[in-house]
BADRENDREN-973176 format. One record per atom (N, C-alpha, C, O, CB): x, y, z; residue in three letters; residue number from 1. Coordinates in nm, 3 decimals. Glycine has a CB too. Layout:
REM residues N
      c1      c2      c3 residuo num
       X       Y       Z     ALA NUM
...
REM end
This chain:
REM residues 78
      c1      c2      c3 residuo num
  12.659  17.663  15.505     UNK   1
  12.748  17.686  15.394     UNK   1
  12.850  17.572  15.383     UNK   1
  12.891  17.538  15.272     UNK   1
  12.820  17.820  15.410     UNK   1
  12.889  17.515  15.493     UNK   2
  12.983  17.403  15.491     UNK   2
  12.923  17.283  15.420     UNK   2
  12.993  17.209  15.352     UNK   2
  13.025  17.364  15.634     UNK   2
  12.790  17.264  15.436     UNK   3
  12.722  17.154  15.368     UNK   3
  12.726  17.175  15.217     UNK   3
  12.739  17.078  15.142     UNK   3
  12.577  17.141  15.417     UNK   3
  12.713  17.297  15.173     UNK   4
  12.716  17.327  15.030     UNK   4
  12.854  17.298  14.972     UNK   4
  12.865  17.254  14.858     UNK   4
  12.678  17.473  15.005     UNK   4
  12.958  17.321  15.050     UNK   5
  13.093  17.292  15.002     UNK   5
  13.121  17.143  15.004     UNK   5
  13.199  17.093  14.922     UNK   5
  13.196  17.366  15.087     UNK   5
  13.059  17.071  15.096     UNK   6
  13.080  16.926  15.106     UNK   6
  13.007  16.851  14.996     UNK   6
  13.047  16.740  14.959     UNK   6
  13.036  16.876  15.242     UNK   6
  12.901  16.907  14.945     UNK   7
  12.819  16.840  14.844     UNK   7
  12.900  16.805  14.719     UNK   7
  12.893  16.690  14.675     UNK   7
  12.702  16.928  14.806     UNK   7
  12.974  16.897  14.661     UNK   8
  13.052  16.859  14.542     UNK   8
  13.156  16.751  14.572     UNK   8
  13.184  16.667  14.486     UNK   8
  13.122  16.981  14.485     UNK   8
  13.211  16.751  14.690     UNK   9
  13.310  16.648  14.726     UNK   9
  13.244  16.511  14.732     UNK   9
  13.306  16.412  14.695     UNK   9
  13.376  16.681  14.862     UNK   9
  13.118  16.506  14.777     UNK  10
  13.046  16.379  14.781     UNK  10
  13.007  16.334  14.641     UNK  10
  13.004  16.215  14.611     UNK  10
  12.921  16.391  14.871     UNK  10
  12.976  16.428  14.557     UNK  11
  12.929  16.395  14.424     UNK  11
  13.042  16.348  14.332     UNK  11
  13.018  16.271  14.239     UNK  11
  12.860  16.514  14.362     UNK  11
  13.162  16.393  14.356     UNK  12
  13.273  16.355  14.269     UNK  12
  13.293  16.204  14.263     UNK  12
  13.304  16.150  14.152     UNK  12
  13.401  16.422  14.317     UNK  12
  13.299  16.131  14.376     UNK  13
  13.315  15.986  14.367     UNK  13
  13.194  15.918  14.302     UNK  13
  13.209  15.823  14.225     UNK  13
  13.338  15.927  14.507     UNK  13
  13.075  15.968  14.333     UNK  14
  12.954  15.911  14.271     UNK  14
  12.956  15.933  14.121     UNK  14
  12.923  15.843  14.044     UNK  14
  12.827  15.972  14.333     UNK  14
  12.994  16.052  14.080     UNK  15
  13.000  16.085  13.939     UNK  15
  13.106  15.999  13.869     UNK  15
  13.084  15.950  13.758     UNK  15
  13.031  16.235  13.919     UNK  15
  13.218  15.981  13.934     UNK  16
  13.324  15.897  13.877     UNK  16
  13.277  15.753  13.863     UNK  16
  13.306  15.688  13.762     UNK  16
  13.452  15.903  13.965     UNK  16
  13.204  15.703  13.963     UNK  17
  13.150  15.565  13.954     UNK  17
  13.050  15.554  13.840     UNK  17
  13.052  15.457  13.764     UNK  17
  13.084  15.524  14.087     UNK  17
  12.962  15.653  13.830     UNK  18
  12.862  15.650  13.723     UNK  18
  12.928  15.656  13.585     UNK  18
  12.887  15.585  13.493     UNK  18
  12.764  15.768  13.739     UNK  18
  13.030  15.738  13.573     UNK  19
  13.102  15.747  13.446     UNK  19
  13.173  15.615  13.415     UNK  19
  13.176  15.572  13.300     UNK  19
  13.204  15.862  13.450     UNK  19
  13.229  15.551  13.517     UNK  20
  13.296  15.422  13.497     UNK  20
  13.195  15.316  13.454     UNK  20
  13.222  15.236  13.365     UNK  20
  13.369  15.378  13.626     UNK  20
  13.078  15.316  13.518     UNK  21
  12.974  15.220  13.481     UNK  21
  12.927  15.246  13.339     UNK  21
  12.908  15.154  13.261     UNK  21
  12.854  15.227  13.579     UNK  21
  12.909  15.373  13.306     UNK  22
  12.865  15.409  13.171     UNK  22
  12.969  15.364  13.067     UNK  22
  12.934  15.313  12.961     UNK  22
  12.841  15.562  13.161     UNK  22
  13.095  15.384  13.099     UNK  23
  13.201  15.343  13.006     UNK  23
  13.204  15.191  12.992     UNK  23
  13.221  15.140  12.881     UNK  23
  13.339  15.394  13.055     UNK  23
  13.187  15.120  13.102     UNK  24
  13.183  14.974  13.098     UNK  24
  13.065  14.926  13.014     UNK  24
  13.078  14.833  12.934     UNK  24
  13.175  14.915  13.240     UNK  24
  12.950  14.989  13.031     UNK  25
  12.832  14.951  12.954     UNK  25
  12.851  14.983  12.806     UNK  25
  12.805  14.907  12.720     UNK  25
  12.708  15.022  13.007     UNK  25
  12.917  15.092  12.776     UNK  26
  12.945  15.128  12.636     UNK  26
  13.034  15.023  12.571     UNK  26
  13.013  14.986  12.456     UNK  26
  13.010  15.267  12.626     UNK  26
  13.135  14.975  12.645     UNK  27
  13.223  14.870  12.592     UNK  27
  13.146  14.740  12.571     UNK  27
  13.164  14.671  12.471     UNK  27
  13.341  14.847  12.687     UNK  27
  13.060  14.707  12.668     UNK  28
  12.980  14.585  12.657     UNK  28
  12.884  14.594  12.538     UNK  28
  12.865  14.497  12.465     UNK  28
  12.901  14.560  12.788     UNK  28
  12.824  14.710  12.520     UNK  29
  12.734  14.729  12.407     UNK  29
  12.809  14.717  12.275     UNK  29
  12.758  14.657  12.180     UNK  29
  12.665  14.867  12.416     UNK  29
  12.927  14.771  12.267     UNK  30
  13.008  14.759  12.146     UNK  30
  13.043  14.612  12.119     UNK  30
  13.039  14.567  12.005     UNK  30
  13.137  14.843  12.157     UNK  30
  13.076  14.539  12.224     UNK  31
  13.108  14.396  12.209     UNK  31
  12.986  14.319  12.161     UNK  31
  12.997  14.234  12.072     UNK  31
  13.158  14.337  12.343     UNK  31
  12.870  14.348  12.219     UNK  32
  12.747  14.280  12.178     UNK  32
  12.709  14.314  12.034     UNK  32
  12.661  14.228  11.960     UNK  32
  12.633  14.315  12.272     UNK  32
  12.730  14.438  11.996     UNK  33
  12.701  14.477  11.857     UNK  33
  12.793  14.403  11.760     UNK  33
  12.749  14.362  11.652     UNK  33
  12.717  14.630  11.838     UNK  33
  12.918  14.386  11.798     UNK  34
  13.013  14.311  11.714     UNK  34
  12.969  14.165  11.702     UNK  34
  12.971  14.108  11.593     UNK  34
  13.156  14.320  11.772     UNK  34
  12.929  14.105  11.815     UNK  35
  12.881  13.967  11.812     UNK  35
  12.757  13.954  11.724     UNK  35
  12.743  13.858  11.648     UNK  35
  12.850  13.917  11.953     UNK  35
  12.667  14.051  11.733     UNK  36
  12.546  14.049  11.651     UNK  36
  12.582  14.058  11.504     UNK  36
  12.525  13.986  11.422     UNK  36
  12.452  14.164  11.690     UNK  36
  12.675  14.144  11.470     UNK  37
  12.718  14.157  11.330     UNK  37
  12.778  14.025  11.280     UNK  37
  12.753  13.985  11.166     UNK  37
  12.820  14.271  11.315     UNK  37
  12.857  13.960  11.365     UNK  38
  12.915  13.832  11.326     UNK  38
  12.807  13.725  11.306     UNK  38
  12.813  13.647  11.211     UNK  38
  13.016  13.785  11.432     UNK  38
  12.709  13.723  11.395     UNK  39
  12.599  13.625  11.383     UNK  39
  12.515  13.651  11.259     UNK  39
  12.473  13.558  11.191     UNK  39
  12.509  13.628  11.509     UNK  39
  12.491  13.780  11.229     UNK  40
  12.415  13.815  11.110     UNK  40
  12.489  13.770  10.985     UNK  40
  12.427  13.726  10.888     UNK  40
  12.387  13.966  11.105     UNK  40
  12.620  13.783  10.986     UNK  41
  12.701  13.737  10.873     UNK  41
  12.692  13.585  10.859     UNK  41
  12.680  13.533  10.748     UNK  41
  12.849  13.780  10.889     UNK  41
  12.697  13.514  10.972     UNK  42
  12.684  13.368  10.969     UNK  42
  12.547  13.326  10.915     UNK  42
  12.536  13.233  10.835     UNK  42
  12.704  13.309  11.111     UNK  42
  12.442  13.397  10.958     UNK  43
  12.307  13.366  10.910     UNK  43
  12.299  13.389  10.760     UNK  43
  12.241  13.309  10.688     UNK  43
  12.202  13.453  10.983     UNK  43
  12.357  13.497  10.712     UNK  44
  12.356  13.527  10.569     UNK  44
  12.428  13.417  10.492     UNK  44
  12.381  13.376  10.385     UNK  44
  12.421  13.664  10.541     UNK  44
  12.540  13.369  10.543     UNK  45
  12.613  13.262  10.477     UNK  45
  12.530  13.134  10.475     UNK  45
  12.528  13.063  10.373     UNK  45
  12.747  13.238  10.546     UNK  45
  12.463  13.103  10.585     UNK  46
  12.379  12.983  10.590     UNK  46
  12.261  12.995  10.495     UNK  46
  12.225  12.898  10.429     UNK  46
  12.329  12.959  10.733     UNK  46
  12.200  13.113  10.487     UNK  47
  12.090  13.134  10.393     UNK  47
  12.136  13.114  10.249     UNK  47
  12.064  13.057  10.167     UNK  47
  12.030  13.275  10.411     UNK  47
  12.255  13.161  10.219     UNK  48
  12.310  13.142  10.085     UNK  48
  12.332  12.993  10.057     UNK  48
  12.303  12.946   9.947     UNK  48
  12.443  13.219  10.069     UNK  48
  12.383  12.920  10.156     UNK  49
  12.403  12.776  10.138     UNK  49
  12.270  12.705  10.116     UNK  49
  12.260  12.618  10.030     UNK  49
  12.475  12.716  10.261     UNK  49
  12.169  12.742  10.192     UNK  50
  12.037  12.680  10.176     UNK  50
  11.983  12.711  10.037     UNK  50
  11.930  12.623   9.970     UNK  50
  11.939  12.730  10.285     UNK  50
  11.995  12.836   9.995     UNK  51
  11.948  12.873   9.861     UNK  51
  12.020  12.792   9.754     UNK  51
  11.957  12.745   9.659     UNK  51
  11.968  13.022   9.837     UNK  51
  12.150  12.777   9.769     UNK  52
  12.228  12.698   9.672     UNK  52
  12.183  12.553   9.671     UNK  52
  12.167  12.494   9.564     UNK  52
  12.378  12.706   9.704     UNK  52
  12.162  12.495   9.789     UNK  53
  12.116  12.357   9.796     UNK  53
  11.978  12.340   9.735     UNK  53
  11.953  12.244   9.663     UNK  53
  12.116  12.309   9.942     UNK  53
  11.888  12.433   9.764     UNK  54
  11.754  12.426   9.706     UNK  54
  11.762  12.437   9.554     UNK  54
  11.692  12.364   9.483     UNK  54
  11.664  12.537   9.763     UNK  54
  11.844  12.526   9.505     UNK  55
  11.859  12.541   9.360     UNK  55
  11.910  12.413   9.298     UNK  55
  11.864  12.371   9.192     UNK  55
  11.953  12.658   9.328     UNK  55
  12.006  12.350   9.365     UNK  56
  12.063  12.225   9.314     UNK  56
  11.958  12.115   9.313     UNK  56
  11.947  12.041   9.216     UNK  56
  12.184  12.182   9.397     UNK  56
  11.881  12.104   9.419     UNK  57
  11.780  11.998   9.429     UNK  57
  11.671  12.019   9.325     UNK  57
  11.634  11.925   9.255     UNK  57
  11.719  11.995   9.570     UNK  57
  11.620  12.141   9.316     UNK  58
  11.508  12.164   9.225     UNK  58
  11.551  12.179   9.080     UNK  58
  11.467  12.166   8.990     UNK  58
  11.434  12.288   9.268     UNK  58
  11.676  12.204   9.055     UNK  59
  11.725  12.210   8.918     UNK  59
  11.742  12.071   8.860     UNK  59
  11.738  12.053   8.738     UNK  59
  11.858  12.287   8.911     UNK  59
  11.760  11.972   8.946     UNK  60
  11.779  11.833   8.902     UNK  60
  11.642  11.767   8.897     UNK  60
  11.589  11.725   9.000     UNK  60
  11.876  11.755   8.999     UNK  60
  11.586  11.756   8.777     UNK  61
  11.451  11.701   8.763     UNK  61
  11.444  11.554   8.799     UNK  61
  11.335  11.502   8.823     UNK  61
  11.402  11.720   8.623     UNK  61
  11.555  11.487   8.805     UNK  62
  11.556  11.346   8.844     UNK  62
  11.567  11.330   8.996     UNK  62
  11.572  11.218   9.046     UNK  62
  11.672  11.273   8.776     UNK  62
  11.571  11.440   9.067     UNK  63
  11.591  11.431   9.213     UNK  63
  11.466  11.379   9.281     UNK  63
  11.358  11.374   9.222     UNK  63
  11.629  11.568   9.271     UNK  63
  11.482  11.340   9.404     UNK  64
  11.371  11.288   9.484     UNK  64
  11.265  11.394   9.508     UNK  64
  11.152  11.360   9.542     UNK  64
  11.423  11.235   9.617     UNK  64
  11.298  11.519   9.491     UNK  65
  11.201  11.625   9.513     UNK  65
  11.086  11.615   9.414     UNK  65
  10.975  11.661   9.441     UNK  65
  11.268  11.762   9.501     UNK  65
  11.111  11.553   9.298     UNK  66
  11.007  11.540   9.197     UNK  66
  10.941  11.402   9.199     UNK  66
  10.844  11.380   9.127     UNK  66
  11.064  11.566   9.061     UNK  66
  10.993  11.312   9.278     UNK  67
  10.934  11.178   9.285     UNK  67
  10.796  11.185   9.349     UNK  67
  10.773  11.260   9.444     UNK  67
  11.025  11.082   9.364     UNK  67
  10.707  11.105   9.293     UNK  68
  10.575  11.096   9.356     UNK  68
  10.586  10.998   9.471     UNK  68
  10.683  10.923   9.483     UNK  68
  10.465  11.051   9.254     UNK  68
  10.485  11.001   9.557     UNK  69
  10.488  10.908   9.670     UNK  69
  10.488  10.766   9.617     UNK  69
  10.420  10.735   9.520     UNK  69
  10.367  10.931   9.765     UNK  69
  10.564  10.679   9.681     UNK  70
  10.567  10.540   9.636     UNK  70
  10.431  10.476   9.661     UNK  70
  10.356  10.518   9.749     UNK  70
  10.678  10.460   9.708     UNK  70
  10.400  10.374   9.579     UNK  71
  10.273  10.303   9.597     UNK  71
  10.276  10.234   9.733     UNK  71
  10.374  10.170   9.771     UNK  71
  10.248  10.199   9.481     UNK  71
  10.166  10.250   9.803     UNK  72
  10.155  10.189   9.934     UNK  72
  10.035  10.098   9.934     UNK  72
   9.935  10.126   9.867     UNK  72
  10.144  10.296  10.046     UNK  72
  10.042   9.991  10.006     UNK  73
   9.926   9.902  10.012     UNK  73
   9.807   9.974  10.075     UNK  73
   9.823  10.060  10.162     UNK  73
   9.959   9.773  10.091     UNK  73
   9.691   9.937  10.031     UNK  74
   9.570   9.998  10.084     UNK  74
   9.555   9.961  10.231     UNK  74
   9.585   9.849  10.271     UNK  74
   9.445   9.952  10.003     UNK  74
   9.509  10.055  10.308     UNK  75
   9.493  10.030  10.452     UNK  75
   9.346  10.035  10.490     UNK  75
   9.312  10.070  10.603     UNK  75
   9.573  10.133  10.535     UNK  75
   9.258  10.000  10.396     UNK  76
   9.116  10.001  10.428     UNK  76
   9.083   9.893  10.527     UNK  76
   9.135   9.782  10.519     UNK  76
   9.031   9.985  10.302     UNK  76
   8.998   9.925  10.619     UNK  77
   8.957   9.830  10.721     UNK  77
   8.837   9.752  10.671     UNK  77
   8.752   9.806  10.601     UNK  77
   8.924   9.901  10.853     UNK  77
   8.832   9.624  10.706     UNK  78
   8.719   9.540  10.666     UNK  78
   8.610   9.542  10.766     UNK  78
   8.507   9.477  10.747     UNK  78
   8.762   9.399  10.644     UNK  78
REM end
């Protein structure tokens, strides 16, 4: 019977440690989720910039995007 009474006393520190670890992991997960949200926002901003640049390049018909390849000397072997 003494062992049964000692069991909860042993479990209390273990339970407290597990709860502390769980709380620490919850904070770390929240921090990582915040970082992910920030990175996703940065990616969205970069995608918008790329889209804007592509629109600018392809909207300008005089741009290099529409230039044909320059004439190159023939490289046929004799």
